[in-house]
C-alpha positions in Angstrom: 0.0 -0.1 -0.1 1.7 3.2 -1.4 1.3 6.6 -0.2 0.6 7.5 -3.8 -2.7 5.7 -3.5 -3.9 7.6 -0.5 -2.4 11.1 -0.5 -4.1 14.2 -1.6 -2.7 15.3 -5.1 -2.2 18.8 -6.2 -2.4 20.1 -2.6 -3.0 23.7 -1.6 0.4 25.4 -0.9 1.8 28.8 -0.5 4.9 30.9 -1.2 7.2 32.2 1.3 5.7 35.7 0.6 2.1 34.7 1.2 0.6 37.0 3.8 -0.7 35.6 7.0 -4.2 36.7 6.1 -4.0 34.7 2.9 -2.7 31.7 4.9 -5.7 32.1 7.4 -8.1 32.3 4.5 -6.7 29.1 2.7 -6.8 27.0 5.8 -10.5 27.8 6.4 -11.6 27.7 2.9 -10.2 24.3 2.2 -10.7 22.9 5.7 -7.2 21.9 6.1 -4.6 22.1 9.0 -1.3 22.5 7.2 0.1 24.4 4.3 3.4 23.3 2.6 5.5 26.3 1.7 7.2 26.1 -1.9 9.6 28.2 -3.8 8.9 29.5 -7.3 10.0 26.1 -8.7 7.6 24.1 -6.4 10.4 22.8 -4.2 9.2 22.4 -0.6 11.1 24.6 1.6 8.8 24.8 4.9 5.3 24.0 6.2 2.8 25.9 8.2 0.3 24.3 10.6 -2.9 26.0 11.8 -1.4 26.4 15.1 1.6 28.4 13.7 -1.0 30.8 12.0 -3.1 31.1 15.0 -0.2 31.8 17.3 1.0 34.6 14.9 -2.6 36.0 14.4 -3.6 38.8 16.7 -6.1 37.8 19.3 -9.6 39.2 19.5 -8.7 40.5 23.0 -5.6 42.3 21.6 -5.6 45.9 22.3 -4.5 46.7 18.7 -6.8 48.8 16.6 -8.6 47.3 13.5 -6.2 49.0 11.1 -3.2 47.7 13.1 -4.5 44.2 13.0 -5.0 44.3 9.2 -1.5 45.6 8.8 0.0 42.9 11.0 -1.9 40.2 9.0 -0.6 41.7 5.7 2.9 42.1 6.8 3.7 39.0 8.4 4.6 36.3 5.7 4.8 32.6 5.6 8.3 32.6 5.8 8.2 34.4 9.1 6.3 31.7 10.9 6.9 28.5 8.9 8.9 25.5 10.1 11.9 25.1 7.9 13.3 22.0 6.5 10.2 19.9 7.0 10.1 16.2 7.0 8.9 14.9 3.6 8.0 11.4 2.1 7.9 9.8 -1.2 4.9 8.7 -3.0 6.4 5.1 -3.3 6.8 5.0 0.6 4.6 2.5 2.3 1.7 3.6 4.3 2.7 1.7 7.3 6.2 3.4 7.2 4.5 6.8 6.9 2.2 6.2 9.8 5.1 4.9 11.9 7.0 8.2 11.3 3.9 10.2 12.2 3.8 8.6 15.4 7.5 8.8 16.0 7.6 12.6 15.1 4.1 13.4 16.7 3.0 15.3 13.6 -0.2 15.1 11.6 1.0 15.0 8.1 3.9 15.3 5.6 4.3 16.9 2.2 4.9 14.2 -0.4 7.7 15.1 -2.9 9.5 13.5 -5.9 13.2 12.9 -6.3 13.8 16.5 -6.9 11.9 17.7 -3.9 8.9 19.0 -5.9 5.5 19.2 -4.0 3.3 16.4 -5.5 0.9 15.7 -2.7 0.1 15.8 1.0 -0.5 12.6 3.4 -2.2 13.2 6.7 -3.3 11.3 9.8 -7.0 11.5 8.4 -5.7 9.6 5.2 -4.1 7.0 7.4 -7.5 6.6 9.3 -9.1 6.1 5.9 -6.7 3.3 5.2 -7.3 1.6 8.5 -11.1 1.8 8.0 -10.7 0.5 4.5 -8.6 -2.5 5.2 -10.7 -3.3 8.2 -13.7 -3.4 6.1 -15.4 -1.2 8.8 -18.2 0.0 6.2 -19.3 -3.5 5.9 -21.6 -5.0 8.5 -19.9 -8.1 9.9 -18.8 -10.3 12.9 -15.6 -9.2 14.6 -13.5 -12.0 16.3 -10.5 -11.8 18.4 -8.2 -14.8 19.1 -4.9 -15.0 21.0 -2.5 -17.7 19.7 1.2 -18.5 19.4 3.2 -17.0 16.4 4.1 -20.7 15.4 3.8 -21.6 11.7 0.3 -22.9 10.8 -1.8 -21.2 13.4 -3.5 -18.9 11.0 -4.1 -21.7 8.6 -5.8 -23.7 11.4 -8.1 -20.6 12.1 -9.1 -20.3 8.4 -9.7 -24.1 8.2 -12.5 -23.8 10.9 -14.0 -20.9 9.2 -14.1 -22.4 5.9 -15.8 -25.4 7.5 -18.6 -23.2 8.4 -18.8 -21.4 5.0 -17.4 -18.1 6.6 -16.5 -15.4 4.2 -13.6 -13.2 5.5 -13.6 -9.4 5.2 -10.3 -8.7 6.8 -7.5 -10.3 8.9 -5.1 -8.2 11.0 -2.7 -9.3 13.7 -0.7 -7.6 16.4 2.2 -9.1 18.5 2.3 -9.4 22.1 5.5 -8.8 24.4 5.6 -12.5 25.2 5.8 -13.5 21.4 2.3 -14.5 21.0 -0.3 -12.6 18.9 -3.7 -11.4 18.5 -5.6 -12.2 15.3 -8.5 -9.9 14.4 -10.9 -11.4 12.0 -13.9 -9.6 10.4 -16.5 -11.9 8.7 -19.6 -11.3 6.7 -22.8 -12.1 8.4 -23.7 -15.9 8.7 -26.9 -17.9 8.9 -27.6 -18.7 12.6 -26.7 -22.3 12.5 -23.4 -21.7 10.8 -22.5 -18.7 13.0 -23.3 -20.7 16.2 -21.3 -23.6 15.1 -18.2 -21.6 14.3 -18.4 -19.6 17.7 -18.8 -23.1 19.5 -15.7 -24.5 17.7 -13.6 -21.5 18.0 -14.4 -21.3 21.8 -13.4 -24.9 22.2 -10.3 -25.1 20.1 -8.9 -21.6 20.4 -8.3 -18.8 22.9 -11.3 -16.8 21.8 -11.2 -13.4 23.5 -14.0 -11.6 21.8 -16.9 -12.2 19.4 -18.9 -9.1 18.4 -21.9 -8.7 15.9 
Protein backbone atom coordinates (compact mmCIF):
# COMPACT_ATOMS: atom_id res chain seq x y z
CA UNK A 1 0.00 0.00 0.00
CA UNK A 2 1.81 3.03 -1.31
CA UNK A 3 1.40 6.61 -0.20
CA UNK A 4 0.58 7.55 -3.81
CA UNK A 5 -2.74 5.71 -3.51
CA UNK A 6 -3.92 7.67 -0.46
CA UNK A 7 -2.32 11.12 -0.57
CA UNK A 8 -4.09 14.31 -1.60
CA UNK A 9 -2.78 15.23 -5.03
CA UNK A 10 -2.27 18.83 -6.16
CA UNK A 11 -2.45 20.09 -2.55
CA UNK A 12 -2.96 23.69 -1.54
CA UNK A 13 0.40 25.38 -0.94
CA UNK A 14 1.76 28.88 -0.42
CA UNK A 15 4.84 30.86 -1.30
CA UNK A 16 7.21 32.27 1.34
CA UNK A 17 5.80 35.73 0.59
CA UNK A 18 2.15 34.74 1.13
CA UNK A 19 0.60 36.90 3.81
CA UNK A 20 -0.65 35.62 7.13
CA UNK A 21 -4.14 36.79 6.15
CA UNK A 22 -4.05 34.69 2.98
CA UNK A 23 -2.80 31.66 4.90
CA UNK A 24 -5.69 32.02 7.34
CA UNK A 25 -8.14 32.21 4.47
CA UNK A 26 -6.74 29.15 2.68
CA UNK A 27 -6.81 26.99 5.81
CA UNK A 28 -10.43 27.89 6.47
CA UNK A 29 -11.57 27.72 2.85
CA UNK A 30 -10.16 24.24 2.25
CA UNK A 31 -10.76 22.95 5.78
CA UNK A 32 -7.14 21.84 6.17
CA UNK A 33 -4.62 21.98 9.02
CA UNK A 34 -1.32 22.53 7.24
CA UNK A 35 0.12 24.37 4.26
CA UNK A 36 3.34 23.33 2.51
CA UNK A 37 5.50 26.33 1.63
CA UNK A 38 7.16 26.11 -1.78
CA UNK A 39 9.50 28.28 -3.80
CA UNK A 40 8.87 29.49 -7.34
CA UNK A 41 9.95 26.09 -8.70
CA UNK A 42 7.56 24.17 -6.41
CA UNK A 43 10.35 22.87 -4.17
CA UNK A 44 9.22 22.32 -0.58
CA UNK A 45 11.06 24.70 1.74
CA UNK A 46 8.77 24.78 4.77
CA UNK A 47 5.40 23.99 6.25
CA UNK A 48 2.78 25.94 8.20
CA UNK A 49 0.31 24.38 10.59
CA UNK A 50 -2.96 25.93 11.67
CA UNK A 51 -1.37 26.30 15.11
CA UNK A 52 1.49 28.35 13.64
CA UNK A 53 -1.00 30.64 11.94
CA UNK A 54 -3.16 31.02 15.04
CA UNK A 55 -0.12 31.77 17.22
CA UNK A 56 1.02 34.50 14.85
CA UNK A 57 -2.46 36.02 14.45
CA UNK A 58 -3.60 38.87 16.72
CA UNK A 59 -6.06 37.80 19.38
CA UNK A 60 -9.59 39.20 19.50
CA UNK A 61 -8.68 40.37 22.99
CA UNK A 62 -5.75 42.33 21.62
CA UNK A 63 -5.58 46.05 22.27
CA UNK A 64 -4.57 46.65 18.64
CA UNK A 65 -6.80 48.84 16.51
CA UNK A 66 -8.49 47.26 13.49
CA UNK A 67 -6.12 48.94 11.05
CA UNK A 68 -3.16 47.71 13.11
CA UNK A 69 -4.49 44.14 13.00
CA UNK A 70 -4.99 44.32 9.26
CA UNK A 71 -1.48 45.71 8.84
CA UNK A 72 -0.03 42.84 10.90
CA UNK A 73 -1.97 40.22 8.93
CA UNK A 74 -0.70 41.70 5.69
CA UNK A 75 2.91 42.23 6.74
CA UNK A 76 3.62 38.88 8.40
CA UNK A 77 4.56 36.35 5.70
CA UNK A 78 4.64 32.59 5.56
CA UNK A 79 8.45 32.64 5.66
CA UNK A 80 8.30 34.42 9.03
CA UNK A 81 6.39 31.67 10.82
CA UNK A 82 6.94 28.48 8.81
CA UNK A 83 8.87 25.47 10.06
CA UNK A 84 11.91 25.09 7.80
CA UNK A 85 13.37 21.81 6.50
CA UNK A 86 10.15 19.86 7.07
CA UNK A 87 10.10 16.09 7.01
CA UNK A 88 8.90 14.86 3.64
CA UNK A 89 7.96 11.46 2.26
CA UNK A 90 7.91 9.91 -1.21
CA UNK A 91 4.90 8.64 -3.12
CA UNK A 92 6.37 5.13 -3.24
CA UNK A 93 6.80 4.96 0.56
CA UNK A 94 4.53 2.44 2.26
CA UNK A 95 1.60 3.70 4.30
CA UNK A 96 2.86 1.63 7.26
CA UNK A 97 6.21 3.45 7.24
CA UNK A 98 4.52 6.84 6.94
CA UNK A 99 2.13 6.06 9.81
CA UNK A 100 5.06 4.98 12.01
CA UNK A 101 6.94 8.18 11.14
CA UNK A 102 3.91 10.28 12.10
CA UNK A 103 3.81 8.59 15.50
CA UNK A 104 7.56 8.90 16.03
CA UNK A 105 7.63 12.59 15.07
CA UNK A 106 4.26 13.40 16.69
CA UNK A 107 2.98 15.27 13.63
CA UNK A 108 -0.25 15.01 11.69
CA UNK A 109 0.96 15.07 8.12
CA UNK A 110 3.81 15.34 5.62
CA UNK A 111 4.37 16.89 2.22
CA UNK A 112 4.91 14.24 -0.44
CA UNK A 113 7.73 15.04 -2.86
CA UNK A 114 9.42 13.57 -5.92
CA UNK A 115 13.15 12.88 -6.23
CA UNK A 116 13.82 16.59 -6.92
CA UNK A 117 11.86 17.70 -3.82
CA UNK A 118 8.95 19.02 -5.90
CA UNK A 119 5.63 19.01 -4.04
CA UNK A 120 3.29 16.36 -5.50
CA UNK A 121 0.94 15.69 -2.61
CA UNK A 122 0.16 15.71 1.11
CA UNK A 123 -0.50 12.72 3.35
CA UNK A 124 -2.22 13.29 6.73
CA UNK A 125 -3.36 11.33 9.75
CA UNK A 126 -6.89 11.53 8.34
CA UNK A 127 -5.68 9.64 5.27
CA UNK A 128 -4.15 7.00 7.55
CA UNK A 129 -7.51 6.63 9.32
CA UNK A 130 -9.16 6.09 5.93
CA UNK A 131 -6.63 3.36 5.14
CA UNK A 132 -7.35 1.63 8.44
CA UNK A 133 -11.12 1.82 7.94
CA UNK A 134 -10.73 0.49 4.41
CA UNK A 135 -8.49 -2.49 5.20
CA UNK A 136 -10.64 -3.41 8.21
CA UNK A 137 -13.79 -3.37 6.09
CA UNK A 138 -15.40 -1.18 8.74
CA UNK A 139 -18.04 0.04 6.26
CA UNK A 140 -19.29 -3.53 5.88
CA UNK A 141 -21.55 -5.02 8.51
CA UNK A 142 -19.94 -8.12 9.95
CA UNK A 143 -18.77 -10.27 12.85
CA UNK A 144 -15.62 -9.17 14.69
CA UNK A 145 -13.56 -11.96 16.25
CA UNK A 146 -10.41 -11.67 18.38
CA UNK A 147 -8.27 -14.73 19.05
CA UNK A 148 -5.01 -15.05 20.95
CA UNK A 149 -2.58 -17.66 19.67
CA UNK A 150 1.09 -18.49 19.34
CA UNK A 151 3.20 -17.23 16.47
CA UNK A 152 4.07 -20.73 15.33
CA UNK A 153 3.74 -21.62 11.63
CA UNK A 154 0.29 -22.90 10.71
CA UNK A 155 -1.73 -21.18 13.44
CA UNK A 156 -3.50 -18.85 11.03
CA UNK A 157 -4.11 -21.69 8.57
CA UNK A 158 -5.74 -23.69 11.39
CA UNK A 159 -8.15 -20.82 12.11
CA UNK A 160 -8.98 -20.37 8.44
CA UNK A 161 -9.76 -24.08 8.08
CA UNK A 162 -12.35 -23.79 10.84
CA UNK A 163 -13.90 -20.71 9.24
CA UNK A 164 -14.07 -22.39 5.82
CA UNK A 165 -15.74 -25.43 7.44
CA UNK A 166 -18.70 -23.18 8.32
CA UNK A 167 -18.70 -21.33 5.00
CA UNK A 168 -17.45 -18.17 6.65
CA UNK A 169 -16.48 -15.34 4.31
CA UNK A 170 -13.60 -13.17 5.48
CA UNK A 171 -13.70 -9.38 5.14
CA UNK A 172 -10.33 -8.71 6.76
CA UNK A 173 -7.56 -10.29 8.84
CA UNK A 174 -5.20 -8.24 11.02
CA UNK A 175 -2.64 -9.28 13.62
CA UNK A 176 -0.71 -7.64 16.43
CA UNK A 177 2.19 -9.08 18.40
CA UNK A 178 2.31 -9.37 22.19
CA UNK A 179 5.38 -8.87 24.41
CA UNK A 180 5.52 -12.61 25.15
CA UNK A 181 5.81 -13.49 21.46
CA UNK A 182 2.20 -14.56 20.99
CA UNK A 183 -0.18 -12.56 18.85
CA UNK A 184 -3.76 -11.40 18.58
CA UNK A 185 -5.60 -12.16 15.37
CA UNK A 186 -8.49 -9.88 14.47
CA UNK A 187 -10.94 -11.36 11.99
CA UNK A 188 -13.92 -9.65 10.41
CA UNK A 189 -16.43 -11.95 8.73
CA UNK A 190 -19.53 -11.35 6.66
CA UNK A 191 -22.80 -12.07 8.52
CA UNK A 192 -23.66 -15.78 8.63
CA UNK A 193 -26.80 -17.91 8.94
CA UNK A 194 -27.58 -18.61 12.58
CA UNK A 195 -26.70 -22.30 12.48
CA UNK A 196 -23.33 -21.72 10.79
CA UNK A 197 -22.57 -18.77 13.05
CA UNK A 198 -23.35 -20.69 16.23
CA UNK A 199 -21.32 -23.69 15.06
CA UNK A 200 -18.32 -21.52 14.27
CA UNK A 201 -18.57 -19.74 17.60
CA UNK A 202 -18.71 -23.02 19.50
CA UNK A 203 -15.75 -24.57 17.71
CA UNK A 204 -13.57 -21.48 18.04
CA UNK A 205 -14.44 -21.26 21.75
CA UNK A 206 -13.50 -24.94 22.16
CA UNK A 207 -10.32 -25.09 20.10
CA UNK A 208 -8.82 -21.59 20.40
CA UNK A 209 -8.36 -18.84 22.93
CA UNK A 210 -11.36 -16.80 21.81
CA UNK A 211 -11.13 -13.35 23.41
CA UNK A 212 -14.03 -11.57 21.74
CA UNK A 213 -16.96 -12.16 19.41
CA UNK A 214 -18.98 -9.10 18.43
CA UNK A 215 -21.82 -8.82 15.93
